[in-house]
C-alpha positions as CSV (number, residue, x, y, z in Angstrom):
1,M,-11.5,-37.5,-3.3
2,G,-13.1,-36.8,0.1
3,A,-9.9,-35.3,1.5
4,M,-9.6,-33.1,-1.6
5,N,-13.2,-31.8,-1.2
6,S,-12.5,-31.2,2.5
7,D,-9.4,-29.1,1.6
8,I,-11.3,-27.1,-0.9
9,L,-14.0,-26.3,1.6
10,V,-11.4,-25.3,4.2
11,V,-9.6,-23.0,1.8
12,A,-12.8,-21.6,0.4
13,G,-14.2,-20.9,3.9
14,F,-11.0,-19.1,4.8
15,E,-11.0,-17.0,1.7
16,L,-14.7,-16.1,2.2
17,R,-13.9,-14.9,5.7
18,Q,-11.0,-12.8,4.5
19,Q,-13.2,-11.1,1.9
20,F,-16.0,-10.5,4.4
21,R,-13.4,-8.7,6.6
22,S,-12.2,-6.3,3.9
23,H,-13.3,-2.7,3.7
24,V,-13.8,-3.1,0.0
25,F,-16.5,-5.7,0.4
26,R,-18.4,-3.6,3.0
27,V,-18.2,-0.4,0.9
28,V,-19.3,-2.1,-2.3
29,F,-22.2,-3.9,-0.6
30,A,-23.4,-0.6,1.0
31,I,-23.0,1.4,-2.3
32,S,-24.9,-1.1,-4.4
33,T,-27.7,-1.4,-1.8
34,V,-28.2,2.3,-1.5
35,M,-28.0,2.9,-5.3
36,V,-30.4,0.1,-6.2
37,F,-32.8,1.1,-3.4
38,G,-32.7,4.7,-4.5
39,A,-33.3,3.7,-8.2
40,M,-36.4,1.8,-7.1
41,I,-38.0,4.8,-5.3
42,V,-36.6,7.8,-7.3
43,D,-37.5,8.1,-10.9
44,E,-34.4,10.2,-11.8
45,L,-32.1,7.4,-10.6
46,R,-33.6,4.7,-12.7
47,V,-30.9,3.2,-15.1
48,G,-31.8,0.7,-17.8
49,M,-35.3,0.0,-16.4
50,G,-37.3,1.3,-19.4
51,D,-40.7,2.9,-18.9
52,E,-42.3,0.1,-16.8
53,I,-45.2,1.2,-14.6
54,L,-44.4,-1.4,-12.0
55,R,-41.1,-0.6,-10.4
56,N,-40.7,-4.3,-9.4
57,S,-41.9,-5.9,-12.6
58,A,-40.1,-9.0,-13.9
59,S,-38.5,-7.1,-16.7
60,V,-37.2,-4.3,-14.4
61,I,-35.8,-6.9,-12.0
62,V,-33.9,-8.7,-14.9
63,Q,-32.7,-5.4,-16.4
64,T,-31.5,-4.2,-13.0
65,H,-29.5,-7.4,-12.4
66,L,-27.9,-7.1,-15.9
67,V,-26.9,-3.5,-15.5
68,W,-25.4,-4.2,-12.1
69,T,-23.3,-7.0,-13.5
70,L,-21.5,-4.4,-15.5
71,F,-20.9,-2.3,-12.4
72,Y,-19.6,-5.4,-10.6
73,M,-17.1,-6.3,-13.3
74,F,-14.2,-4.5,-11.6
75,T,-15.4,-5.5,-8.2
76,A,-15.2,-9.2,-9.2
77,A,-11.8,-8.6,-10.7
78,A,-10.6,-7.0,-7.5
79,F,-11.9,-9.7,-5.3
80,V,-10.4,-12.5,-7.4
81,A,-7.1,-10.8,-7.9
82,D,-6.8,-10.2,-4.2
83,A,-7.4,-13.9,-3.5
84,V,-4.6,-14.8,-6.0
85,L,-2.0,-12.2,-4.9
86,R,-2.6,-11.9,-1.1
87,D,-0.2,-14.6,-0.1
88,E,2.6,-13.2,-2.2
89,Q,2.0,-9.6,-1.0
90,T,1.8,-10.6,2.7
91,G,4.9,-12.8,2.5
92,F,3.0,-15.9,3.7
93,A,3.3,-17.8,0.3
94,P,6.2,-20.0,1.5
95,I,4.2,-21.0,4.6
96,I,1.1,-21.8,2.6
97,R,3.0,-23.8,0.1
98,S,4.6,-26.0,2.8
99,A,1.1,-26.8,4.2
100,P,-0.2,-30.4,3.7
101,I,-2.7,-29.4,1.0
102,G,-2.7,-30.1,-2.8
103,I,-2.1,-27.4,-5.3
104,T,-5.4,-28.0,-7.1
105,S,-7.4,-27.9,-3.8
106,Y,-5.6,-24.7,-2.9
107,L,-6.3,-23.0,-6.2
108,I,-10.0,-24.1,-6.5
109,G,-10.6,-23.1,-2.9
110,R,-9.2,-19.7,-3.4
111,F,-11.3,-19.1,-6.5
112,A,-14.4,-20.6,-4.9
113,G,-14.1,-18.4,-1.9
114,A,-13.6,-15.2,-3.9
115,F,-16.4,-16.1,-6.3
116,L,-18.8,-16.8,-3.4
117,S,-17.9,-13.4,-1.9
118,V,-18.8,-11.7,-5.2
119,L,-22.2,-13.5,-5.2
120,V,-22.9,-12.5,-1.6
121,C,-22.0,-8.9,-2.3
122,F,-24.1,-8.9,-5.5
123,A,-27.0,-10.3,-3.4
124,S,-27.4,-6.7,-2.2
125,V,-29.1,-5.9,-5.6
126,P,-32.1,-8.2,-5.2
127,A,-32.2,-7.4,-1.4
128,A,-32.5,-3.7,-2.2
129,I,-35.3,-4.3,-4.7
130,L,-37.2,-6.4,-2.1
131,L,-36.6,-3.7,0.6
132,A,-38.1,-1.1,-1.6
133,N,-41.4,-3.1,-1.7
134,V,-42.0,-2.5,2.0
135,V,-41.1,1.3,2.2
136,P,-44.1,3.1,3.6
137,G,-45.6,6.1,1.7
138,L,-45.0,4.9,-1.8
139,D,-47.8,4.6,-4.4
140,P,-49.0,1.0,-4.1
141,A,-50.0,1.2,-7.8
142,T,-46.3,1.3,-8.8
143,F,-45.4,-1.9,-6.9
144,G,-46.8,-5.3,-7.7
145,P,-46.6,-8.5,-5.7
146,P,-43.2,-10.1,-5.2
147,R,-42.1,-12.4,-8.1
148,P,-39.8,-15.1,-6.8
149,D,-39.5,-16.6,-10.3
150,A,-38.3,-13.3,-11.6
151,Y,-35.6,-13.0,-8.9
152,A,-34.5,-16.6,-9.5
153,F,-34.4,-16.0,-13.3
154,A,-32.5,-12.7,-13.0
155,F,-30.0,-13.9,-10.3
156,F,-29.2,-17.5,-11.3
157,L,-29.6,-17.3,-15.1
158,M,-28.4,-13.8,-15.9
159,A,-26.2,-12.5,-13.0
160,V,-24.4,-15.7,-11.9
161,P,-23.0,-16.6,-15.3
162,N,-21.9,-13.1,-15.9
163,L,-20.1,-12.8,-12.6
164,F,-18.6,-16.3,-13.1
165,L,-17.2,-15.3,-16.5
166,V,-15.6,-12.1,-15.1
167,S,-14.2,-14.0,-12.1
168,A,-12.8,-16.8,-14.3
169,V,-11.2,-14.4,-16.7
170,S,-9.7,-12.4,-13.8
171,F,-8.4,-15.5,-12.1
172,G,-6.7,-16.8,-15.3
173,L,-5.1,-13.5,-16.2
174,T,-4.0,-12.7,-12.6
175,T,-2.4,-16.1,-12.1
176,A,-0.6,-15.6,-15.5
177,T,0.6,-12.1,-15.0
178,R,1.0,-12.2,-11.1
179,S,-0.6,-8.7,-11.1
180,M,-4.0,-7.1,-10.7
181,T,-3.3,-5.5,-14.0
182,G,-4.3,-8.8,-15.7
183,A,-7.6,-8.9,-14.0
184,L,-8.4,-5.3,-14.9
185,M,-7.4,-5.8,-18.5
186,G,-9.7,-8.9,-18.7
187,A,-12.6,-6.9,-17.3
188,L,-11.9,-4.1,-19.8
189,A,-11.8,-6.7,-22.7
190,L,-15.1,-8.1,-21.7
191,L,-16.5,-4.5,-21.6
192,V,-15.2,-3.9,-25.1
193,L,-16.9,-7.2,-26.2
194,Y,-20.1,-6.0,-24.6
195,G,-19.9,-2.7,-26.6
196,L,-19.2,-4.6,-29.9
197,G,-22.0,-7.0,-29.2
198,V,-24.5,-4.2,-28.5
199,S,-23.4,-2.3,-31.6
200,G,-23.8,-5.5,-33.7
201,G,-27.6,-5.1,-34.0
202,T,-30.1,-7.8,-33.2
203,Q,-28.9,-10.5,-35.5
204,L,-27.7,-13.8,-34.1
205,I,-24.0,-12.7,-34.2
206,G,-24.9,-9.8,-31.8
207,P,-26.6,-11.9,-29.0
208,M,-24.0,-14.7,-29.3
209,M,-20.9,-12.5,-29.1
210,E,-22.2,-10.1,-26.4
211,P,-21.0,-11.8,-23.2
212,F,-23.4,-10.5,-20.7
213,G,-26.7,-11.5,-22.3
214,F,-28.3,-8.1,-22.8
215,L,-29.2,-8.6,-26.5
216,A,-30.0,-12.3,-26.0
217,Y,-32.5,-11.5,-23.3
218,A,-34.0,-8.6,-25.3
219,Q,-34.3,-10.7,-28.4
220,T,-35.8,-13.8,-26.7
221,A,-38.2,-11.6,-24.7
222,A,-39.4,-9.8,-27.8
223,V,-39.9,-13.1,-29.7
224,A,-41.7,-14.7,-26.8
225,N,-43.8,-11.6,-26.0
226,T,-44.5,-12.8,-22.5
227,P,-46.6,-10.5,-20.4
228,G,-44.8,-11.5,-17.2
229,G,-41.4,-10.4,-18.6
230,I,-39.8,-13.8,-18.2
231,P,-39.1,-15.5,-21.5
232,A,-38.6,-19.2,-22.0
233,I,-35.0,-20.4,-21.6
234,D,-34.3,-21.4,-25.2
235,G,-33.1,-19.9,-28.5
236,A,-30.6,-17.1,-28.4
237,L,-30.8,-16.7,-24.6
238,L,-29.9,-20.4,-23.9
239,D,-27.2,-20.4,-26.6
240,N,-25.6,-17.2,-25.1
241,R,-25.7,-18.5,-21.5
242,L,-24.2,-21.9,-22.4
243,L,-21.5,-20.3,-24.7
244,W,-20.2,-17.9,-22.2
245,L,-20.6,-20.2,-19.2
246,G,-18.5,-22.7,-21.2
247,V,-15.9,-20.0,-21.9
248,G,-15.7,-19.3,-18.2
249,V,-15.3,-22.9,-17.3
250,G,-12.7,-23.5,-20.0
251,L,-10.6,-20.5,-18.9
252,L,-10.8,-21.6,-15.3
253,V,-9.7,-25.2,-16.1
254,L,-6.9,-23.9,-18.4
255,S,-5.6,-21.5,-15.8
256,L,-5.8,-24.2,-13.1
257,A,-3.7,-26.6,-15.2
258,V,-1.1,-24.0,-16.2
259,T,-0.8,-22.6,-12.6
260,R,-0.6,-26.1,-11.2
261,R,2.3,-27.0,-13.4
262,R,4.1,-23.7,-12.6
263,L,3.7,-24.0,-8.9
264,S,4.2,-27.8,-8.6
265,S,7.8,-27.3,-7.7
266,R,7.0,-24.7,-5.1
267,F,4.6,-26.8,-3.0
268,H,6.7,-29.0,-0.8
269,P,6.7,-30.1,2.8
270,A,8.6,-28.1,5.4
271,P,12.3,-29.0,5.9
272,H,13.3,-31.4,8.7
273,P,13.9,-29.7,12.0
274,R,17.5,-30.9,12.2
275,A,18.2,-29.5,8.7
276,A,16.7,-26.2,9.8
277,N,18.9,-26.1,12.9
278,R,22.0,-26.8,10.9
279,A,21.1,-24.0,8.5
280,A,20.5,-21.6,11.4
281,T,23.8,-22.6,13.1
282,A,25.7,-22.0,9.8
283,T,24.0,-18.6,9.6
284,H,25.1,-17.6,13.1
285,R,28.8,-18.5,12.3
286,L,29.0,-15.7,9.7
287,E,31.4,-12.9,10.7
288,L,29.8,-9.5,10.4
289,P,31.8,-6.5,9.2
290,A,32.7,-3.8,11.6
291,A,30.0,-1.2,12.1
292,I,30.4,2.0,10.0
293,P,30.0,5.2,11.9
294,Q,26.7,6.8,11.1
295,Q,26.9,10.1,9.3
296,G,24.2,12.8,9.1
297,P,22.5,13.4,5.8
298,A,24.2,15.9,3.5
299,P,22.4,19.2,3.0
300,I,20.2,19.3,-0.1
301,G,20.7,22.4,-2.3
302,W,18.4,23.6,-5.0
303,R,20.5,22.2,-7.8
304,T,20.6,18.8,-6.1
305,A,16.8,18.9,-5.5
306,A,16.2,19.9,-9.1
307,A,18.4,17.0,-10.4
308,Q,16.6,14.6,-8.1
309,F,13.2,15.9,-9.2
310,A,14.1,15.6,-12.9
311,A,15.5,12.1,-12.5
312,R,12.4,10.9,-10.6
313,T,10.1,12.5,-13.2
314,R,11.9,10.8,-16.1
315,W,11.8,7.5,-14.2
316,E,8.0,7.8,-13.5
317,I,7.2,8.7,-17.0
318,Q,9.2,5.8,-18.4
319,A,7.4,3.4,-16.0
320,I,4.0,4.4,-17.4
321,V,5.0,4.7,-21.1
322,L,6.7,1.3,-21.1
323,S,3.7,-0.3,-19.4
324,P,1.9,-2.8,-21.7
325,V,-1.3,-1.7,-20.0
326,L,-1.0,1.8,-21.5
327,A,-0.3,0.4,-25.0
328,I,-3.5,-1.7,-24.8
329,L,-5.6,1.2,-23.5
330,L,-4.2,3.6,-26.2
331,T,-4.8,1.1,-28.9
332,L,-8.4,0.5,-27.8
333,G,-9.0,4.3,-27.5
334,G,-7.4,5.0,-30.9
335,V,-9.5,2.4,-32.6
336,N,-12.7,3.6,-30.9
337,A,-12.0,7.3,-31.7
338,G,-11.0,6.5,-35.3
339,A,-14.1,4.5,-35.9
340,A,-16.3,7.2,-34.4
341,L,-14.7,9.9,-36.7
342,L,-15.0,7.7,-39.7
343,A,-18.6,7.0,-39.0
344,I,-19.5,10.7,-38.5
345,G,-17.7,11.6,-41.6
346,S,-19.5,9.1,-43.7
347,Q,-22.9,9.8,-42.2
348,S,-22.9,13.6,-42.3
349,P,-23.8,15.2,-45.7
350,E,-22.0,18.4,-44.6
351,P,-18.3,18.9,-44.5
352,L,-16.7,18.2,-41.1
353,D,-15.9,21.2,-38.9
354,V,-13.9,21.6,-35.7
355,A,-17.1,21.6,-33.5
356,T,-18.3,18.3,-34.9
357,V,-14.9,16.7,-34.6
358,T,-14.6,18.0,-31.0
359,A,-18.0,16.6,-30.0
360,T,-17.1,13.3,-31.6
361,L,-13.8,13.1,-29.7
362,L,-15.5,14.0,-26.4
363,Q,-17.9,11.1,-26.9
364,A,-15.2,8.7,-28.0
365,F,-12.9,9.6,-25.0
366,R,-15.5,9.4,-22.3
367,L,-14.2,6.2,-20.7
368,L,-10.5,5.9,-21.7
369,P,-9.0,8.9,-19.7
370,T,-10.9,7.9,-16.6
371,T,-9.6,4.3,-16.9
372,I,-6.0,5.5,-17.3
373,I,-6.3,7.8,-14.4
374,L,-8.0,5.2,-12.2
375,F,-5.4,2.5,-12.9
376,F,-2.2,4.5,-13.0
377,A,-3.0,6.7,-10.0
378,G,-3.1,3.6,-7.9
379,E,0.0,2.0,-9.5
380,L,2.1,5.1,-9.1
381,M,1.2,5.8,-5.5
382,W,1.5,2.2,-4.3
383,R,4.2,0.7,-6.5
384,E,7.1,1.2,-4.0
385,R,5.0,-0.3,-1.2
386,E,4.0,-3.3,-3.2
387,Q,7.6,-3.9,-4.3
388,G,8.8,-3.7,-0.7
389,V,11.1,-0.7,-1.2
390,D,8.9,2.0,0.4
391,D,11.0,2.1,3.6
392,L,14.2,2.5,1.6
393,I,12.9,5.3,-0.5
394,G,11.2,6.9,2.5
395,T,14.6,7.3,4.2
396,A,16.5,8.5,1.2
397,P,17.8,12.1,1.3
398,I,15.2,13.3,-1.2
399,P,12.6,16.0,-0.5
400,A,9.1,14.8,-0.2
401,A,7.9,16.8,-3.2
402,A,10.6,15.1,-5.3
403,I,8.8,11.8,-4.6
404,V,5.1,12.6,-4.9
405,L,5.0,15.3,-7.6
406,P,6.9,13.3,-10.3
407,K,4.1,10.7,-10.0
408,L,1.5,13.2,-10.7
409,L,3.5,14.9,-13.5
410,A,4.0,11.5,-15.2
411,L,0.3,10.9,-15.2
412,L,-0.4,14.4,-16.5
413,A,2.2,13.9,-19.3
414,V,0.4,10.7,-20.4
415,L,-3.0,12.5,-20.4
416,A,-1.5,15.3,-22.5
417,A,-0.1,12.8,-25.0
418,L,-3.6,11.1,-25.1
419,S,-5.2,14.4,-25.9
420,A,-2.6,15.1,-28.6
421,A,-3.3,11.7,-30.1
422,G,-7.0,12.5,-30.2
423,G,-6.3,15.9,-31.8
424,A,-4.1,14.2,-34.4
425,L,-6.9,11.8,-35.3
426,G,-9.3,14.8,-35.5
427,A,-6.9,16.7,-37.7
428,V,-6.6,13.7,-40.1
429,A,-10.3,13.4,-40.3
430,L,-10.7,17.1,-41.1
431,L,-7.9,17.0,-43.8
432,A,-9.3,13.8,-45.3
433,D,-12.7,15.5,-45.6
434,G,-11.2,18.3,-47.6
435,G,-10.6,20.8,-44.9
436,A,-7.8,23.3,-45.2
437,P,-4.7,23.0,-42.9
438,R,-5.6,26.3,-41.2
439,N,-8.9,24.9,-40.1
440,V,-7.1,22.2,-38.1
441,L,-5.3,24.7,-35.8
442,P,-8.4,25.5,-33.7
443,L,-8.3,21.9,-32.4
444,F,-5.4,22.9,-30.2
445,W,-7.4,25.4,-28.1
446,I,-10.8,23.9,-28.6
447,W,-9.9,20.2,-27.9
448,M,-6.4,19.6,-26.7
449,L,-6.0,22.3,-24.0
450,P,-9.5,21.9,-22.5
451,S,-9.4,18.1,-22.5
452,T,-5.9,18.0,-20.9
453,F,-7.0,20.5,-18.3
454,E,-10.2,18.6,-17.4
455,W,-8.4,15.2,-17.2
456,S,-5.7,16.8,-15.1
457,L,-8.3,17.8,-12.5
458,V,-9.5,14.3,-12.3
459,A,-6.0,13.0,-12.0
460,V,-5.2,15.3,-9.0
461,L,-8.4,14.1,-7.3
462,A,-7.5,10.4,-8.0
463,V,-4.0,10.9,-6.5
464,F,-5.5,12.7,-3.5
465,L,-7.9,9.8,-2.9
466,Q,-5.0,7.3,-3.2
467,A,-3.0,9.3,-0.7
468,L,-5.8,9.1,1.9
469,S,-6.7,5.5,1.3
470,P,-5.4,2.5,3.3
471,S,-4.9,0.5,0.1
472,K,-4.8,0.8,-3.7
473,V,-8.1,-0.9,-4.1
474,A,-9.7,1.4,-1.6
475,G,-8.4,4.4,-3.6
476,W,-9.9,3.0,-6.7
477,G,-13.2,2.4,-4.9
478,W,-13.4,6.1,-3.8
479,L,-12.8,7.3,-7.3
480,V,-15.5,5.0,-8.7
481,L,-17.8,6.2,-6.0
482,F,-17.1,9.8,-7.1
483,L,-17.9,8.9,-10.7
484,I,-21.2,7.1,-9.7
485,A,-22.1,10.1,-7.6
486,S,-21.5,12.4,-10.6
487,L,-23.8,10.3,-12.8
488,T,-26.4,10.3,-10.1
489,L,-26.3,14.1,-9.7
490,D,-26.6,14.5,-13.4
491,R,-29.7,12.4,-13.5
492,L,-31.2,14.4,-10.6
493,G,-30.6,17.6,-12.5
494,L,-28.0,19.0,-10.0
495,T,-25.6,20.4,-12.6
496,D,-24.6,23.8,-11.1
497,P,-20.9,24.1,-12.1
498,L,-20.2,26.0,-8.8
499,Y,-20.7,22.7,-6.9
500,R,-19.6,20.1,-9.4
501,Y,-15.8,19.4,-9.4
502,G,-14.2,20.4,-12.7
503,R,-17.5,21.6,-14.3
504,Y,-18.2,25.0,-16.0
505,P,-21.0,26.5,-18.0
506,G,-21.5,24.6,-21.2
507,W,-19.6,21.5,-20.0
508,P,-18.3,19.3,-21.6
509,L,-18.0,21.7,-24.6
510,S,-15.2,24.2,-24.4
511,A,-15.7,27.9,-24.6
512,G,-14.7,27.9,-28.2
513,V,-17.7,25.7,-29.0
514,S,-20.3,26.6,-26.4
515,G,-19.6,30.4,-26.4
516,E,-20.0,30.7,-22.6
517,P,-18.1,33.8,-21.4
518,S,-17.4,32.7,-17.8
519,V,-15.6,29.4,-18.5
520,S,-12.1,30.9,-17.7
521,L,-13.3,32.0,-14.2
522,Y,-14.7,28.6,-13.5
523,R,-11.4,27.0,-14.6
524,A,-9.5,29.3,-12.3
525,Y,-11.9,28.3,-9.5
526,W,-11.4,24.6,-10.0
527,T,-7.6,25.1,-10.5
528,A,-7.5,26.6,-7.0
529,C,-9.4,23.6,-5.7
530,A,-6.9,21.2,-7.4
531,V,-3.9,23.1,-5.9
532,M,-5.6,22.7,-2.5
533,L,-5.8,19.0,-3.0
534,L,-2.2,18.9,-4.2
535,A,-1.0,20.7,-1.2
536,A,-3.0,18.4,1.0
537,I,-1.3,15.4,-0.7
538,L,2.1,16.8,0.1
539,L,1.2,17.6,3.7
540,L,-0.6,14.3,4.5
541,T,1.5,11.9,2.4
542,G,4.9,13.5,2.4
543,R,6.9,10.5,1.1
544,I,5.5,7.0,0.7
545,G,1.8,6.1,1.3
546,G,0.4,3.4,3.4
547,E,0.6,4.9,6.9
548,P,-2.7,5.2,8.7
549,L,-4.5,8.5,8.3
550,A,-4.7,9.4,12.1
551,P,-1.0,9.8,12.7
552,R,-0.6,11.9,9.6
553,L,-3.4,14.2,10.7
554,K,-1.7,14.7,14.0
555,R,1.5,15.8,12.3
556,L,-0.4,18.2,10.0
557,P,-0.1,21.4,12.1
558,A,3.6,21.0,12.4
559,R,4.1,20.3,8.7
560,A,1.8,23.2,7.7
561,R,4.7,25.6,8.3
562,S,6.2,24.9,4.9
563,V,5.8,25.7,1.2
564,A,3.0,23.2,0.9
565,G,1.2,24.8,3.8
566,A,1.6,28.3,2.2
567,A,0.2,26.9,-1.1
568,L,-2.7,25.4,0.8
569,L,-3.5,28.7,2.5
570,V,-3.2,30.8,-0.7
571,S,-5.3,28.4,-2.8
572,T,-7.9,28.1,-0.2
573,L,-8.3,31.9,-0.1
574,A,-8.4,32.0,-3.9
575,F,-11.0,29.2,-4.0
576,A,-13.2,30.9,-1.4
577,G,-12.9,34.3,-3.1
578,L,-13.8,32.9,-6.5
579,A,-16.7,31.0,-5.0
580,L,-18.2,34.2,-3.6
581,Y,-17.6,36.0,-6.9
582,L,-19.1,33.3,-9.1
583,G,-22.0,32.7,-6.7
584,H,-23.1,36.4,-6.3
585,V,-21.7,38.3,-9.3
586,V,-21.5,36.1,-12.4
């Protein structure tokens, strides 16, 4: 038992050091520190803190911890999935499995190290709140004395069980699927449960089924009516914490048992040196065939390039369409949009019109397109590298555009299909409400075309960030940072569409609903920006990603003398010209 505990500590310590060295850990720690600190001193950045006078009251501390456990769901999933998959991806799995360490100790140590790294990273939240207490120049009436009991309650009772649940679910699904996809789907499922729990009202079923304790805390605090903001640990709050902590422990134990059985035949001592020498000797006795004279690559004509481009595009689209992840996401999105349309149809005394249906679809599809873009942009840009065929494809006689552009086109095709599915649901809702078929046609230019266009802009940005990033997770992180920055700018009132990517007057309503006359000019403006990003992708990435950014930047002047370079120049001039026109004329 002592040896097992020692092995667990060794593996956990190693995993913790690996996580501390990662760029993702440092970036997430810095972002959460800055965001929480800013929310404590800037009123417009306060999220989920209510109308408390004291910025560091107990209820504010608890609510801040709860909100940030939602933000940390995908962070915890990424950390745990990285711990599970790193050995396979780096090729060290056979060496690790031959080490004198038990399977159980290895798995528990990996999970413990990843989970501890999540807790250390999340500690930036209470640290930022404490740091805001000592900032000079703030109104002392808005900050009370430090409440150690509030920090302990928020961190250990509310945050730690939430993060443990997400980590356990991610660990189990990643070990089962051998892919980060499982971890992300687990986090998304918990997010859906959270939404269902919040919409379940304040009855007991709501607080019990909501996994993160928002309703349980609110109900217990309301019943207790404690001035300090820290309710007693009993009732719905205690039941919720015990239930979901038990779910996390059960999933972890189950995944450990299943994974231990699956890997038991792979963990074995290294072969005897004599056996290894005999195997090496036998290998050296193989007769190699005569070398084939190297021939230069055949010239690529436009017909060949077009055929290669079409084949790559079909293959990329099939890779997304046949993915179970897309099926799950589309099912969740369809159910959510259908329920929203059904609710608005039953609640409104007036007949449904296109504007009402469009506004409902915009609300229902706020999260799903971003999730699809976030996930598949990383999968498409890094799939060859993760499968170990990036060098093979990188040396193939295929133009660079025939490798990169089909990935983007596949993503855009899926987004267009998603918009069409939403339009079909809207059309069914209009017809079921007694609308005439001719009243359905405006959905095409009021919903389908504008939504596809806006999602395509985000897709181009996501692929651009993946092309510049050193890893898939880093690319995801940059897009999440962009989304957080967008929310922050909205709360600060900085909504000028000239400086907000993809925005236009009346956003998010299309011109057919808002009636704004200059929407087309702004769309042309941001289209030029998207073409700039696309040209930069081709110039900087070229073929397969993963190369450090510095060597690619050095080759940029030489590669700029190409079609992509010309597109970058023309789109930059168009972007600058439209910026001057929109800023001074419109």
